[in-house]
C-alpha positions as CSV (number, residue, x, y, z in Angstrom):
1,X,0.1,0.1,0.1
2,X,2.8,2.0,1.0
3,X,4.4,1.8,-2.9
4,X,0.9,2.7,-4.3
5,X,0.9,6.3,-2.3
6,X,4.5,6.7,-3.1
7,X,4.0,6.1,-6.8
8,X,0.7,8.3,-6.9
9,X,2.8,11.1,-4.9
10,X,5.6,10.7,-7.4
11,X,3.2,10.8,-10.3
12,X,1.2,13.9,-8.9
13,X,4.9,15.8,-8.5
14,X,6.0,15.3,-11.7
15,X,2.6,16.8,-13.2
16,X,3.3,19.4,-11.1
17,X,6.7,19.9,-12.4
18,X,6.0,19.4,-16.0
19,X,2.7,22.1,-16.4
20,X,5.1,25.0,-16.4
21,X,7.1,23.5,-19.2
22,X,3.9,22.2,-21.0
23,X,2.0,25.8,-20.8
24,X,6.0,27.6,-22.2
25,X,5.8,24.9,-24.9
26,X,2.4,26.4,-25.8
27,X,2.9,29.9,-25.2
28,X,6.3,29.6,-27.9
29,X,4.9,27.4,-30.0
30,X,1.6,30.1,-30.2
31,X,4.7,33.2,-30.6
32,X,6.2,31.0,-33.6
33,X,3.3,31.1,-35.5
34,X,3.5,33.7,-38.6
35,X,0.6,36.7,-39.0
36,X,-2.0,36.1,-41.7
37,X,-1.3,38.0,-44.6
38,X,-3.4,41.3,-45.2
39,X,-6.7,40.7,-48.0
40,X,-7.5,43.1,-50.7
41,X,-10.7,43.4,-51.8
42,X,-11.8,44.7,-55.5
43,X,-15.7,45.9,-56.6
44,X,-16.7,43.6,-59.3
45,X,-19.7,45.4,-60.6
46,X,-21.6,48.9,-59.3
47,X,-25.2,48.3,-59.5
48,X,-26.4,51.6,-60.9
49,X,-30.3,50.9,-60.2
50,X,-31.9,49.6,-63.4
51,X,-29.5,46.8,-63.0
52,X,-30.8,46.2,-59.1
53,X,-29.6,48.0,-55.7
54,X,-29.4,47.1,-52.0
55,X,-28.4,43.5,-51.9
56,X,-30.8,41.3,-50.5
57,X,-28.5,39.0,-49.0
58,X,-25.5,37.1,-49.4
59,X,-23.5,35.9,-52.6
60,X,-23.7,32.3,-53.9
61,X,-20.6,31.0,-56.0
62,X,-21.1,28.2,-58.6
63,X,-18.1,25.9,-59.6
64,X,-17.6,28.0,-62.7
65,X,-16.5,31.0,-61.0
66,X,-20.0,32.9,-61.3
67,X,-21.8,34.5,-58.1
68,X,-25.5,34.6,-58.0
69,X,-27.8,37.0,-55.7
70,X,-30.4,39.3,-55.1
71,X,-31.5,43.0,-54.7
72,X,-34.3,44.7,-53.1
73,X,-34.9,47.4,-55.0
74,X,-34.2,48.6,-58.9
75,X,-34.9,46.5,-61.9
76,X,-37.4,46.9,-64.6
77,X,-40.4,47.4,-62.1
78,X,-38.2,48.7,-58.7
79,X,-38.7,45.8,-57.1
80,X,-35.7,44.1,-56.9
81,X,-33.4,41.5,-59.7
82,X,-31.8,38.0,-59.3
83,X,-28.5,38.8,-61.0
84,X,-25.4,36.8,-62.1
85,X,-21.8,37.9,-62.1
86,X,-19.4,36.3,-64.0
87,X,-15.4,35.8,-62.9
88,X,-14.8,39.0,-64.6
89,X,-17.6,41.0,-63.4
90,X,-20.0,41.1,-66.0
91,X,-23.5,41.4,-64.9
92,X,-25.7,38.5,-67.2
């Protein structure tokens, strides 16, 4: 019984000593990570009203890179449009 108790105490002591080392290793690994690269954005298309205005929701992209979306206003009736932009930013 004394051997088990001694083993448990030595195991607990080893864990107490290892925790600061593990914490230091974690801190060093976080500091070694490179910062994220800055992202740049560009305007693909500017809506002027007749082709839609006021985006209604997010965009959906297909496998070819075309973007689909909706606007709340604009279009022929003024009630919004469903649009498609190709990768070059041309509305179709």
